[in-house]
C-alpha positions as CSV (number, residue, x, y, z in Angstrom):
1,M,-42.2,-12.5,-8.3
2,N,-41.5,-15.4,-10.6
3,V,-44.6,-17.3,-11.5
4,A,-44.3,-20.9,-12.8
5,Q,-45.7,-21.1,-16.3
6,P,-47.5,-24.3,-17.5
7,N,-45.5,-26.6,-19.8
8,T,-46.8,-26.1,-23.3
9,N,-44.2,-28.4,-24.9
10,V,-46.5,-31.3,-25.1
11,M,-47.2,-33.3,-28.2
12,P,-50.8,-33.1,-29.3
13,G,-52.9,-36.2,-28.6
14,V,-50.5,-37.3,-25.7
15,T,-51.5,-37.1,-22.1
16,P,-48.8,-35.5,-19.9
17,I,-47.4,-37.6,-17.1
18,V,-48.7,-36.4,-13.7
19,P,-45.9,-36.4,-11.1
20,F,-46.4,-38.5,-8.0
21,R,-47.7,-36.6,-5.0
22,P,-47.7,-38.1,-1.5
23,A,-51.0,-38.6,0.2
24,I,-52.1,-35.8,2.5
25,R,-52.3,-37.1,6.1
26,S,-55.8,-37.1,7.6
27,P,-56.4,-34.4,10.2
28,H,-58.2,-36.9,12.5
29,R,-55.5,-39.5,12.9
30,L,-56.1,-39.6,16.7
31,A,-59.8,-40.2,16.2
32,T,-59.0,-43.0,13.7
33,G,-56.8,-44.5,16.5
34,F,-59.7,-44.5,18.9
35,L,-61.8,-46.2,16.2
36,L,-59.2,-48.9,15.7
37,V,-59.1,-49.6,19.5
38,Y,-62.9,-49.8,19.6
39,L,-63.0,-52.2,16.7
40,F,-60.3,-54.3,18.1
41,L,-62.0,-54.6,21.5
42,E,-65.4,-55.5,19.9
43,M,-64.3,-57.8,17.1
44,S,-61.7,-59.7,19.3
45,R,-64.3,-59.8,22.1
46,S,-61.6,-58.5,24.5
47,I,-64.3,-56.1,25.8
48,E,-65.7,-59.1,27.6
49,V,-62.4,-60.1,29.3
50,V,-61.4,-56.6,30.5
51,P,-63.9,-56.6,33.4
52,L,-62.3,-59.9,34.7
53,F,-59.1,-58.0,35.3
54,T,-60.5,-54.5,36.3
55,R,-63.2,-56.1,38.5
56,V,-65.5,-53.3,37.2
57,N,-67.3,-52.6,34.0
58,L,-65.6,-49.5,32.6
59,H,-68.0,-49.2,29.6
60,L,-65.0,-48.8,27.3
61,A,-67.0,-49.6,24.2
62,L,-69.5,-46.8,24.8
63,I,-66.7,-44.3,25.7
64,L,-64.7,-45.0,22.6
65,I,-67.6,-45.0,20.2
66,G,-68.8,-41.7,21.8
67,I,-65.3,-40.2,21.1
68,C,-65.3,-41.4,17.5
69,F,-68.8,-40.0,17.0
70,L,-67.9,-36.6,18.4
71,A,-64.7,-36.5,16.2
72,A,-66.6,-37.5,13.1
73,L,-69.1,-34.7,13.8
74,L,-66.5,-32.0,14.5
75,T,-64.5,-32.9,11.3
76,G,-67.6,-32.4,9.2
77,G,-67.4,-35.9,7.7
78,L,-70.4,-37.2,9.5
79,L,-72.9,-35.2,7.4
80,D,-71.3,-36.5,4.2
81,A,-71.3,-40.1,5.5
82,A,-75.0,-39.8,6.3
83,K,-75.8,-39.4,2.6
84,T,-74.0,-42.6,1.5
85,P,-76.2,-45.5,0.5
86,V,-75.1,-47.9,3.2
87,V,-75.7,-45.3,6.0
88,V,-79.0,-44.3,4.5
89,M,-80.2,-47.9,4.5
90,F,-79.0,-48.4,8.1
91,T,-80.7,-45.2,9.2
92,A,-84.0,-46.4,7.6
93,F,-83.5,-49.8,9.3
94,T,-82.9,-48.2,12.7
95,C,-85.9,-45.9,12.4
96,W,-88.1,-48.9,11.5
97,L,-86.8,-50.7,14.6
98,M,-88.0,-47.7,16.7
99,L,-91.4,-47.9,15.1
100,S,-91.6,-51.6,15.8
101,T,-90.6,-51.0,19.4
102,L,-93.6,-48.8,19.8
103,T,-95.9,-51.6,18.6
104,S,-94.0,-54.4,20.4
105,Q,-95.8,-57.0,22.4
106,W,-93.1,-56.4,25.1
107,R,-91.8,-52.8,24.9
108,G,-89.3,-53.2,27.7
109,G,-87.6,-56.2,25.9
110,S,-87.6,-54.4,22.6
111,L,-86.2,-51.3,24.2
112,Q,-83.2,-53.3,25.5
113,T,-82.6,-54.7,22.0
114,L,-82.7,-51.2,20.6
115,I,-80.2,-50.0,23.1
116,I,-77.9,-52.9,22.2
117,W,-78.3,-51.9,18.5
118,V,-77.5,-48.2,18.8
119,P,-73.6,-48.6,19.2
120,S,-73.6,-50.9,16.1
121,Y,-75.5,-48.2,14.2
122,A,-73.0,-45.6,15.4
123,C,-70.2,-47.7,14.1
124,V,-71.7,-47.5,10.6
125,L,-71.8,-43.7,10.9
126,V,-68.2,-43.2,12.0
127,L,-66.4,-45.6,9.8
128,P,-66.7,-43.7,6.4
129,P,-65.5,-40.3,7.8
130,L,-62.7,-41.7,10.0
131,V,-61.3,-44.2,7.5
132,S,-60.8,-42.1,4.4
133,N,-57.6,-43.2,2.7
134,L,-55.7,-46.3,1.7
135,D,-53.3,-46.2,4.7
136,Q,-56.2,-46.1,7.2
137,L,-58.1,-48.9,5.3
138,R,-55.0,-51.0,5.5
139,K,-54.7,-50.4,9.2
140,V,-58.3,-51.5,9.8
141,F,-57.7,-54.7,7.7
142,Y,-54.6,-55.5,9.7
143,M,-56.4,-54.8,13.0
144,L,-59.2,-57.2,12.1
145,A,-56.5,-59.8,11.1
146,F,-54.8,-59.5,14.5
147,C,-58.2,-60.0,16.3
148,L,-57.7,-63.7,15.7
149,V,-55.0,-63.8,18.3
150,P,-57.0,-62.8,21.4
151,I,-59.9,-65.0,20.4
152,L,-57.7,-68.0,20.0
153,L,-56.0,-67.3,23.4
154,M,-59.5,-67.2,25.0
155,T,-60.3,-70.6,23.5
156,V,-57.3,-71.9,25.3
157,A,-57.7,-69.9,28.6
158,F,-61.5,-70.6,28.8
159,Q,-61.5,-73.9,27.0
160,S,-64.7,-75.9,27.2
161,Q,-66.7,-78.5,25.3
162,L,-70.3,-78.9,24.6
163,E,-71.2,-82.5,23.6
164,G,-67.6,-83.0,22.3
165,R,-67.6,-79.6,20.4
166,D,-65.1,-76.9,21.2
167,D,-66.4,-73.6,22.6
168,T,-65.4,-71.1,25.3
169,A,-66.7,-71.2,28.9
170,Y,-67.1,-67.4,29.0
171,G,-68.6,-64.6,26.9
172,T,-70.7,-64.5,23.8
173,L,-68.5,-67.1,22.0
174,S,-69.6,-69.9,24.4
175,N,-71.8,-71.2,21.5
176,P,-69.8,-73.4,19.1
177,N,-71.6,-71.9,16.0
178,D,-70.9,-68.3,17.1
179,L,-67.3,-69.1,17.7
180,A,-66.9,-70.7,14.3
181,L,-68.6,-67.7,12.5
182,H,-66.5,-65.2,14.4
183,L,-63.2,-66.9,13.4
184,L,-64.3,-67.4,9.8
185,L,-65.1,-63.7,9.4
186,L,-61.6,-62.7,10.5
187,I,-59.6,-65.3,8.5
188,P,-59.9,-63.4,5.1
189,F,-58.3,-60.4,6.7
190,A,-55.5,-62.5,8.1
191,V,-54.9,-63.9,4.6
192,F,-54.8,-60.3,3.3
193,A,-52.2,-59.4,5.9
194,M,-50.1,-62.4,4.8
195,K,-50.3,-61.5,1.1
196,S,-49.3,-57.9,1.8
197,G,-46.0,-58.9,3.2
198,S,-43.1,-61.2,2.5
199,L,-42.9,-64.8,3.7
200,L,-40.7,-63.8,6.6
201,S,-42.5,-60.6,7.5
202,W,-43.8,-60.2,11.0
203,K,-47.4,-60.1,9.7
204,T,-47.0,-63.5,8.1
205,I,-45.3,-64.9,11.2
206,V,-48.2,-63.8,13.3
207,C,-51.1,-64.5,11.0
208,A,-50.1,-67.9,9.4
209,P,-50.1,-69.9,12.7
210,A,-53.3,-68.0,13.8
211,V,-55.1,-69.0,10.6
212,L,-54.0,-72.7,11.0
213,F,-55.0,-72.8,14.6
214,A,-58.3,-71.1,13.8
215,L,-59.1,-73.7,11.1
216,I,-58.5,-76.4,13.7
217,R,-60.8,-74.7,16.2
218,I,-63.5,-74.1,13.5
219,I,-63.6,-77.8,12.5
220,R,-63.6,-78.9,16.1
221,T,-66.7,-76.8,16.9
222,G,-68.8,-79.1,14.7
223,S,-70.5,-76.2,13.2
224,R,-72.2,-77.4,10.0
225,S,-72.8,-73.8,8.8
226,G,-69.1,-73.1,9.3
227,L,-68.2,-76.1,7.2
228,L,-70.7,-74.9,4.5
229,S,-69.0,-71.5,4.6
230,I,-65.6,-73.0,4.1
231,V,-66.8,-75.2,1.2
232,A,-68.6,-72.3,-0.5
233,C,-65.5,-70.0,-0.3
234,L,-63.2,-72.7,-1.6
235,V,-65.5,-73.5,-4.5
236,I,-65.9,-69.8,-5.5
237,L,-62.2,-69.1,-5.3
238,F,-61.5,-72.3,-7.3
239,V,-63.9,-71.3,-10.1
240,I,-62.8,-67.6,-10.5
241,G,-59.1,-68.1,-9.7
242,K,-56.2,-68.6,-11.9
243,L,-54.2,-71.8,-12.2
244,T,-52.0,-71.0,-9.3
245,T,-55.0,-70.1,-7.2
246,K,-56.6,-73.4,-8.0
247,L,-53.5,-75.3,-7.0
248,K,-53.5,-73.4,-3.7
249,M,-57.2,-74.3,-3.2
250,L,-56.4,-77.9,-3.7
251,G,-53.6,-77.6,-1.2
252,A,-56.0,-75.9,1.3
253,V,-58.5,-78.7,0.8
254,G,-55.8,-81.3,1.6
255,L,-54.7,-79.3,4.6
256,I,-58.3,-79.1,6.0
257,V,-58.8,-82.9,5.4
258,A,-55.5,-83.6,7.2
259,I,-56.5,-81.3,10.1
260,A,-59.9,-83.0,10.4
261,L,-58.5,-86.5,10.5
262,A,-55.7,-85.6,12.9
263,F,-57.4,-83.2,15.4
264,V,-61.1,-83.7,15.2
265,P,-62.9,-86.3,17.4
266,S,-64.9,-89.0,15.6
267,S,-68.1,-87.7,17.2
268,V,-67.7,-84.3,15.5
269,L,-67.0,-86.0,12.1
270,L,-70.2,-88.0,12.5
271,R,-72.0,-84.8,13.3
272,Y,-70.8,-83.3,9.9
273,A,-72.1,-86.5,8.2
274,T,-75.7,-85.7,9.4
275,V,-75.8,-82.8,6.8
276,F,-76.9,-85.4,4.3
277,N,-79.4,-87.2,6.6
278,G,-81.9,-84.3,7.0
279,T,-84.3,-85.0,9.9
280,S,-84.4,-88.7,9.7
281,Y,-83.3,-91.0,12.5
282,D,-81.3,-94.2,12.1
283,E,-81.1,-97.0,14.7
284,G,-77.3,-97.1,14.4
285,M,-76.8,-93.4,15.2
286,S,-74.6,-92.3,18.0
287,T,-75.6,-89.8,20.7
288,G,-73.9,-87.0,18.9
289,E,-75.6,-87.8,15.6
290,R,-79.0,-87.9,17.3
291,S,-78.3,-84.6,18.9
292,A,-77.5,-83.1,15.4
293,V,-80.7,-84.5,13.9
294,E,-82.7,-83.1,16.8
295,S,-81.0,-79.7,16.3
296,T,-82.0,-79.8,12.6
297,R,-85.6,-80.6,13.5
298,A,-85.7,-77.7,16.0
299,R,-84.2,-75.3,13.5
300,K,-86.8,-76.3,10.9
301,M,-89.6,-75.8,13.4
302,L,-88.3,-72.4,14.5
303,F,-87.9,-71.3,10.9
304,E,-91.5,-72.3,10.1
305,E,-92.7,-70.4,13.2
306,S,-90.8,-67.3,12.3
307,V,-92.3,-67.3,8.8
308,R,-95.8,-67.8,10.4
309,L,-95.3,-64.8,12.7
310,T,-94.1,-62.8,9.7
311,M,-97.3,-63.5,7.9
312,E,-99.4,-62.7,10.9
313,H,-97.5,-59.4,11.7
314,P,-96.1,-58.4,8.3
315,L,-95.7,-54.6,8.9
316,F,-94.1,-54.2,12.3
317,G,-93.6,-57.7,13.6
318,V,-93.9,-58.8,17.2
319,G,-91.2,-56.4,18.4
320,P,-87.4,-56.4,18.1
321,G,-85.8,-59.2,20.2
322,I,-89.2,-60.6,21.2
323,F,-89.4,-63.6,18.9
324,S,-88.6,-66.2,21.6
325,A,-90.9,-64.6,24.1
326,A,-93.8,-64.3,21.7
327,L,-93.5,-67.9,20.6
328,A,-93.2,-69.1,24.1
329,G,-96.4,-67.2,25.0
330,E,-98.3,-68.9,22.2
331,Q,-96.9,-72.3,23.2
332,E,-98.0,-71.7,26.8
333,K,-101.6,-70.9,25.7
334,E,-101.7,-74.0,23.6
335,G,-100.3,-76.2,26.4
336,K,-97.1,-77.0,24.6
337,I,-93.5,-77.1,25.9
338,Q,-92.0,-73.6,25.7
339,T,-88.9,-73.6,23.6
340,W,-87.5,-70.1,24.4
341,H,-85.1,-70.3,21.4
342,E,-84.2,-67.7,18.8
343,A,-85.2,-68.2,15.2
344,H,-81.7,-69.4,14.2
345,N,-82.1,-67.4,11.0
346,S,-81.3,-63.8,11.1
347,F,-83.4,-62.8,8.1
348,T,-86.7,-64.5,9.2
349,Q,-86.0,-63.3,12.8
350,I,-85.9,-59.7,11.6
351,S,-89.0,-60.2,9.5
352,S,-90.9,-61.7,12.4
353,E,-89.8,-59.2,14.9
354,A,-89.8,-55.9,12.8
355,G,-91.8,-56.8,9.8
356,I,-91.1,-57.3,6.1
357,P,-89.8,-53.7,5.5
358,A,-87.0,-54.3,8.1
359,F,-86.2,-57.6,6.4
360,A,-86.1,-55.9,3.0
361,L,-83.7,-53.2,4.3
362,Y,-81.4,-55.7,6.0
363,A,-81.2,-57.9,2.9
364,A,-80.7,-54.8,0.7
365,I,-77.7,-53.8,2.8
366,L,-76.0,-57.1,2.5
367,L,-76.7,-57.4,-1.3
368,Y,-75.6,-53.9,-2.0
369,C,-72.3,-54.4,-0.2
370,M,-71.7,-57.7,-2.0
371,K,-72.4,-56.0,-5.4
372,R,-70.1,-53.0,-4.7
373,T,-67.2,-55.2,-3.6
374,I,-67.5,-57.6,-6.5
375,S,-67.8,-54.6,-8.9
376,I,-64.6,-53.0,-7.5
377,Y,-62.8,-56.3,-7.6
378,R,-63.6,-56.9,-11.2
379,R,-62.4,-53.4,-12.2
380,A,-59.3,-53.4,-10.1
381,R,-58.0,-56.9,-10.9
382,R,-57.3,-55.8,-14.5
383,D,-54.9,-53.1,-13.4
384,P,-51.6,-54.2,-11.8
385,N,-51.3,-50.8,-10.2
386,R,-54.5,-51.5,-8.2
387,L,-53.5,-54.8,-6.8
388,V,-54.1,-53.8,-3.2
389,I,-57.5,-52.5,-4.0
390,S,-58.5,-55.8,-5.7
391,Q,-57.2,-57.7,-2.7
392,M,-59.2,-55.6,-0.3
393,A,-62.3,-55.9,-2.4
394,G,-61.9,-59.7,-2.5
395,T,-61.4,-59.9,1.3
396,L,-64.6,-57.9,2.0
397,A,-66.6,-60.0,-0.5
398,V,-65.5,-63.3,1.1
399,S,-66.2,-62.0,4.6
400,L,-69.7,-60.8,3.5
401,L,-70.3,-64.2,1.9
402,I,-69.4,-66.0,5.1
403,F,-71.6,-63.7,7.1
404,G,-74.5,-64.3,4.7
405,I,-74.2,-68.1,5.1
406,G,-73.8,-67.8,8.9
407,A,-76.8,-65.5,9.2
408,T,-78.9,-68.0,7.3
409,F,-78.3,-70.6,10.0
410,G,-77.8,-68.4,13.1
411,T,-79.1,-65.3,14.9
412,Y,-76.9,-62.3,14.3
413,S,-79.6,-59.7,13.5
414,Y,-78.5,-57.1,16.0
415,T,-74.8,-57.9,16.4
416,I,-71.9,-55.7,15.3
417,H,-70.7,-58.0,12.5
418,L,-72.7,-56.6,9.6
419,P,-72.4,-53.0,10.7
420,V,-68.6,-53.3,10.8
421,L,-68.4,-55.0,7.4
422,A,-71.0,-52.7,5.8
423,G,-69.4,-49.5,7.2
424,L,-66.0,-50.7,6.0
425,V,-67.4,-51.4,2.5
426,Q,-68.8,-47.9,2.4
427,A,-65.6,-46.3,3.4
428,F,-63.7,-48.5,0.9
429,D,-66.2,-47.6,-1.9
430,V,-65.8,-43.8,-1.2
431,Y,-62.1,-44.1,-1.3
432,V,-62.0,-46.1,-4.5
433,T,-64.4,-43.8,-6.3
434,K,-62.2,-40.8,-5.5
435,E,-59.0,-42.6,-6.4
436,M,-60.3,-43.7,-9.8
437,K,-61.6,-40.2,-10.6
438,T,-58.3,-38.5,-9.7
439,A,-56.0,-41.2,-11.2
440,P,-54.0,-40.0,-14.3
441,A,-55.0,-41.6,-17.6
442,P,-52.4,-43.9,-19.2
443,V,-49.9,-42.1,-21.4
444,A,-50.6,-42.4,-25.1
445,S,-47.7,-43.4,-27.3
446,P,-47.4,-41.3,-30.5
447,E,-48.3,-43.3,-33.6
448,R,-46.6,-42.7,-36.9
449,T,-49.0,-41.4,-39.6
450,R,-49.3,-43.8,-42.4
451,L,-49.5,-42.4,-45.9
452,A,-52.6,-43.2,-47.9
453,T,-52.1,-45.3,-50.9
454,P,-52.9,-43.1,-54.0
455,T,-55.6,-44.3,-56.3
456,L,-54.1,-44.7,-59.8
457,N,-56.1,-43.8,-62.9
458,P,-55.2,-46.1,-65.8
459,K,-56.1,-43.3,-68.4
460,V,-53.2,-41.1,-67.2
461,P,-49.9,-41.7,-68.9
462,S,-47.4,-43.7,-67.0
463,Y,-44.7,-40.9,-66.8
464,V,-47.4,-38.6,-65.2
465,R,-48.3,-41.2,-62.7
466,N,-44.7,-41.8,-61.7
467,R,-44.1,-38.1,-61.3
468,R,-47.2,-37.8,-59.0
469,L,-46.0,-40.7,-56.9
470,R,-42.6,-39.2,-56.5
471,D,-44.1,-35.8,-55.4
472,R,-46.4,-37.5,-52.9
473,R,-43.6,-39.5,-51.4
474,V,-41.5,-36.4,-51.0
């Protein structure tokens, strides 16, 4: 039998060129397909529309995430994923929520919150083992980009307005701020899909109008946190970007201003202007402006109350999902009007409901994901062969920044947004780490050896020095 012998005809000091080998297909492609369907239904909120047509709740989300969990367990990747930093922190966070439920002021309500949280935690578990190569990562990014389309269709089919602000009349996106955040989280993935294809590719044809329509919807919601997210992203991209990127940012600013002037009602524009007014009233304010100022005052009060409850219950809090009930109970005892509102700050809501340890874990997850994506982006952007990796890292970093800003002004403590982003970051980090370890080193070009200049001794006769020079040159 002929055995292939290794090639020994390699110049010393030169790394041999490694031939290209196609990526091995994952053995769990079907399970990855179920995961894509689950993420699409959840992130596009189509899961809320399906019962309207079937007339019955099929519990598709639970069925799909159960299949994904079983597949990840059978393939053996679940145990490896359980050791990754993001999953470890989410596991610790979930365990602390369980302990907080035992000490909750209303165990039944906290148990319902915990049940809602379990599928989100399962999503973090199954993402790293079922999304393990670049092709699968790209499919997840494209899927998140196309989630814009069903949401925008729902804003048309269930169109509604709240004090002149756009929202939907059905589902969890009936709040204008929630609608704005959801659209903003998906726009970076749509931009990635457009950049990965040509100008006339089908991805660009689908995503470009979706991004433009989504910007119109976001500005029409009157969400001040959404506007702050847009400004923050534009400023960061302008600072770190190249000259062409800066020119594109200026064009994007001009487009946003044109959209605001052409499609946004004047009452919504006046609402944006209240960002600089704080909590002070003016006699010349319109009804929309007064509503915005009252909203700011209410948010400030709820923030202060959430901090106070955190200081009174620093270890386990009042119980997961019980902030509004606990605050309303105290207001009833004091003879005040019961507000029954959430904290409108995801971080202080977690600290008041589950204690400071839960807040530390939640913040650590977000900061760790931001750090990893920025680190990968900085390393990959220097290598033209890793352009896709740098674009993916930038997309995840922008989405995490948007979520961080939105979570500061909204209640998204137990939603699926952070688990999906964090699980995707962990899967992306695992892939990039393996790819950079197995990537061949650049081929070294042989350098010509330079002859050392001989040191001449003036005491040696000239004819001897000339002979030595000739011998050394030979």
